C-alpha positions, 0 to 999 in steps of 0.5 A: 500500500505504501509503495502504491501511495508513493507511485505517483510521486515516483512517476512525477519525478521520472517525467520531470527527469526523462521527459522535461516539460519544457522540451516535451510539451513545447515539441508536442504542442508545436508539432501538432499545431504545425501539422494541423495548421498546415493541413488547413492552409493547404485547403485554402483557409487561414488556420485558427486554433480551437478546442480540438487543437488543444485535444490533439496537442495534448494527445501528441505530448502524452504520446511522446511521454509514452514512447519515452517510457517504452524506450526506457524499458527497451534500453534497460540492459544498455543503460545498466552498463552505460547509464547507471544513473537512469531512474529505471536502473537505480530503482527510482521507478519500476517497470511495473509502475511505468507499464501502469502509467502507460496504460493510463496514458492510453486511456487518457488519449482515448478519452481526449479523442473520443469526442472527435469521433471513432477514427481520430480516437483509433488514430491517436493510439496507433503510435503507442501501439507501434511503440509496443510492437517495436519493443517486441521486435527489438527483443527478438531481432539483434539487427533491429536492436543493435543496428543504429541505422536499421533501428532508425528505419524501424522507428520512423513509422512511429513518427509518421503515425503521429503526424498522420494522426493529426492530419487525418484527425483534422480531415475527418472532423472538419471541412478540410479534405485529405489530398496528395499534398498530405504526403509531402507535408508529413515528410517535412516533419520527418526531415525536420526531426531527423536533422536533429536526430542525426546532429545529436548523434554525430561526433568526431569521437563519440563517448564510450557506449554512445550510439552515433551515426558517425560511427557508421558513416564517418563524421563527414558522412554523417555531417553530410546526411545531417545537412541534407536532411535540413535542406530537404525539409526546408525545400520541401516546405517551400515546394508544398506551399509554393515559392513565395517570400513567405515560404522561400525566405524562412526556408533559406534562413532555416538552411543557414541556421543548419549550415552554421551547425555543420560549419562549426562541427566540420571546422572544429574537427573535434567534439560533438555537433553543436546542438543549438543550431539544430534545436533552432532549426526544429523550433524555427521550422515548426513556428514558420509553418504555424505562422504561414498557416495563420496567414490569410490565403 
């Protein structure tokens, strides 16, 4: 009984440490708003947030927390060796408590979306379901579990499902219609977040136990992929919304921000990729899409 009473406190500490609200809430809200707003803008309307916007944003934030909990359990053996201070390793929280919290999160996501309709409710829980499926696959496949690039491709559908949930939820509950441009729209977010993912794991000399793409591709090769992802995301955004000052200028500025990170990394010939430029690239990309969506057509 005492352990159960302390579980919410332990869970709260876990969330604050492993899912910092300033990162997870900001990312989830901006991601959801950018997809929703872009879907509306592509249909020729000026986007305005609504109650449904808040429900979708809350669902995305909770999904990100759910997937973080899945990752903690997937990486337990690796963390025991290389990250002994992680909450699950130290016993600050148990796997059972995480699973109970994950169950509650899924129920809350369903409750948030049921008012939007059965399709949005189903779409909202698919990313969580895929996260659980991937955990089972990784336990049975050394290639997926240990191969950095293979694991990346295996995890990508989870991100696609999150963007797809927001996009299809909008088209299912409003006058906005789904169209072929929804595909490149979703791919914009793939490029944006993969730019940060590669930047985080590109280093001249990775720390022991670190999983870096530069170990597979080499520092220069990994840097080239990192920059190519930024260019592709910014260029695709400009193409999807048409070439104009309101789309072309942000794209150029965002590529320049990404290029600064690449220049600093390649020039230094040591250390890790500086994280400020890719972080600004992600924030700038999401905010520029939101601002563009709110502008009159």
